N, C-alpha and C positions, 0 to 999 in steps of 0.2 A: 504494500500500500504506500502511495506517495505521501511523504511527510507534509503536514500542514505548513503553509507559509505563514510565519507570524505577522501580526499587525504591527507590533512594536519590536524594534531592536534597540536595546539599551547598551550603549558602548561605554565601558568603564576602563580608562587607562590606569594601569597599576604600576607604581614604583615605590617600593619600601613603605607600604602603608598597612603593615600587618595588624596594627592596633585598631584600624578603622574600617577596613574593607568588608569585614563580616557584617557589620551594622549597615553599611551602604547597600550591600546586596540584599539584605533582608528588607530594607525599605523599598526595594524594587519588587521583590517577590511577593510582598504583602499588599500590593496595589489593589484598589477596589475596581479596577477596570474589568469590563466584561470581554475585552479583546485578548487574543493570544499574545504572548510575549516571549522573547528570548533575551538573554543577557550575554554579551560578548565582552569578556574581561581580557584585555591585552596586557600581558605581563611584559613590561619593558625592561627586562633584565634585572628584576628585583634580587637583592641579596639577603632578604629577610624571609620570614615565614608567610608572607602575604599570599603567594600562590598556593601553598599548602592549606591555608585557611579558606581559600576559594574552593578547593577540591573537597574540603571537609564538609561543605554544605550538602554535597551529594544530591543536587537538584538537577534534573534532566534539562531544565530550562537555562542552566548556566553553562557556558562554554568557555574554557580557558585556552587562550592562544598565547604562545610564548615567542619572544623575539629578543635579539641582543639589544642592549640599551641604545636607543636612538633618539630619545626625547619624546615629550608628550605629544607633539604634533604628529610625529611618525606613528605613535601608538594609536592616536585617534584615526589617522588615515588607514591604518591596518584594520581598525574596527569597521570603518565604512566598507572596506573591501570584503570583510568576512560577514558582514550583516546580511540578513535575508529578508528583513521586515519591510513593510511599506513605509514606515516612518523610522528614522534614526534619532534616538534620544541620547544626548551626551550627559554624562554624570561623572564627576571626579570621584576618586576612590575614598575620599574622606568626607563627602557630603551626603545628605539624606534627602530623598524625595518625600514630599508630602504624600500621605496615603492616597489622596485623590488627584495627584498630579497628572497621571495619564488620562483620567477622566476629563480633567480640565483641558488638556491638549486636544482631546477629541471634540469637546464642545467648541473650542476655538476653530478647529478645522471645519466643522459643520456650519458654523455661523459665517465663516469667510472662506468659501470653497476655493477661491482663486489664490489664497495665501499658501505658499509652499513652506513657510516658516511660521512656527507658533512658539510662544514663550511667555514667561511670567517672571515675577520678581523673586529674588532670593532674600531670605531672612538670615542676617548675620548674627551668629551666636558664638560667644566665647566657648572654647572647648571645655574649660573648667566648669561651666554652668550647664552644659548641654544635657547632662544626665537628668536634671530636674526640669528640663524644658518640655512643655506640652503643646502640641500643635492643635489649634482650633480647626473646626471644620471650615471648608471654603465657603464663602458667602453665596447665597442663592437669591437672585440670579447672579451668575458670575459676571463681574464687570469686564467688559471687552472693548477693544478698539482695534482699528486697522491702521497700520503705519505704512505710508507709501513713500515717505522721504525720511529714511533713518538718520542721515547726517543732521538734518534740521531738527529732528526730535532730540538727537543726542546733545546738540548745542543748548537746547532749551531745558531739557529735563534729565539728561544722562542716558545711559543705556537702559532699555526697558527689560533686559534679561541678561543672564550671565551664561557662562559655558556649561553650567550644571542645571539650567532652567530653560532649555530650548530643545525643540525637535524640528527636524527638517525631512521632507519627503526624500526617500532614498533615490528614487528615479530622477528627481530634480538635481541632486548632487551628481549623479552619474552622467546625465545628459549634458551638463554644463562643465564637467570636469572640475568641480569645486573641491578643493582639498586644503588642508591646513599647511601653512608655510613651514616646511621642515628646516631645522637648523636654527630656529629662532625660539627664544624662551619667554619673550614678552610681546604681546600684541598679535601673535599668530592666530588667535581665536577671533579677535576683532576684525582682522583682515578678511577672514572667511565670511563673517556676518555682513560686513560692508559690501563685499563683492556679490554675495547672494542677494542682498537687498536692492542691488542695481538691476536685478532680473525678476524680482517678485516682491509683492507687498508682504507685510508681516502682521499676523494676528496676535495680539497680546492681551494679557490681563494684568491688572495691578495687584492681584492676589499673590501671596508668597507661595511658591511651588516647591521650594527646596530650602533646607537648612544648610547654610554655608558656614563651615567651621572657621573661626578665626583664632589667632593666638597660638597656632602650631609653630614650634621652633623650626621645623623643616620646610615651612611654607615658602614657595617661590615668591609669591606676592609680598610676603613679609620681609624677604631678604633683598628685594630689588632696590638698588640705589644708583644705577648708572645714570649719568646726566647726558643722555643722547636723544636725538630726535629719532624716534623709533621708525623702522622701515614701513610699518603699516601706514603711518601718516605720510611718509614720502611717496608710497605707491598710490595712496588715495589722491594726493595732490597731482601726481603725474597723470592718472586716469582722467581727472577733471580737466587739466590743462590740455591734454591731447584729444579731448572730445571722445573718450572711450566709454562714456556713460550717457544716459538720457540727459537732454538739455536742462530739464527741470531739477536735476540733481547737482549740476555743476557748481552753482554759486554756494549752495549749502555745504558741499563737500570741501570746497576751498576754504570756507569759513571754519569748518570743523578742524581741518588741518592747521589753520592759522591759530585757532584757540589752543590747540595742543602745543604749538610752538611758543605761544605766550606763556603757557604754564612752564615750559622748559626754560624760557628766559628768566622767569621768576625764581626758579630753583637754582639756576646758575648764579643769579645775583645774590641769593642767600649764601651760596658757597664761595662768595667773593671772586667769582670768575666773570668780572664785569665786561670784558671785551667780547667774550662769547655771548653773554646776555644781550649786549647791544646788537650783535650780528643776528641772533635769532629773533629779536623783537622786530628788527627791520624786515626780515624775511616774512614775518607774520603780518604784513601790511593789510591783508584782507580782513583782519580783525580790528582795524583802526577805527571802525565805527562803533566799537563797543567800549564799555566803561573799563574793562580789565586792561585793555591795551594802553589806554591813556594813563591809568594809575601806575602801570609798570613803567611807562615812559617818565612820569613825574619822579618816581623813586630813583630811576637811573640818572636822570638829569640832576636832581638835587644832591645825590650822593648820601642821602639821609639813611643812616643805619636803622633808625627807628622805622621808617617807611618800608625799607627792604625786609625787615623782620616780619612785618605784618602781611607781606605778600603770601598768597596761598596758591 
């Protein structure tokens, strides 16, 4: 008998998360969804007991794939390749899905059938308090919206979802060759969401669909301190300037890239790297119509230590 094709494929990249991956997988397996699911755990060369903890679950819906260490982007890409489901859900190995998350994704997809991407908010909880945290039921009716210009939304309100609170149609990923940028450790996920949003609208909810652990000592986000203009923003600017996206996205994409460069200029100023701060602020001229650009300019022109310290 031919095996049933799952509706959901939950891709979990795993690297040295032995203390968390069991709870992460149980949060998937205990979903209230009426649709079939599979979990593809891609072990990216772990050196701890994480893979053994995955196998110990002994659940036919969980599949462990092993590869040599190549980074989280490569692990997610391997997961896309291995997935069989209609929708690919991404979930980091130390985060927890809300019990109704997959139901919420399905409601979003039914409400906005042209959206190839669905997502929701994450709820950030310190790891030290997570044991006592209780997730409330999702609101009824579920608040929903459709986003057709992600860069503009990002500038106004920030990202509407995270890498652990998003699902994408697998066929959409394959048809457009959408993959995570391998060899990059920051912004490689944003790069995919932005490129995908240039080809499809996004259906989102403001409800929290995932618990995102913070305060982990090995967290990549917690350890990132490089003062560089990330490749994701360089590529976004290039696509906009080269006309490689819809015309209605160009201005907002340039504005988003510029806002990120203003942020970099502020961080450089606080690190006493004024020459570089000036260079990046000038490069961010598309943001000159905004308050943040002019406040940064004032701080750099005045040389006021007090003003520089207040920059965020």
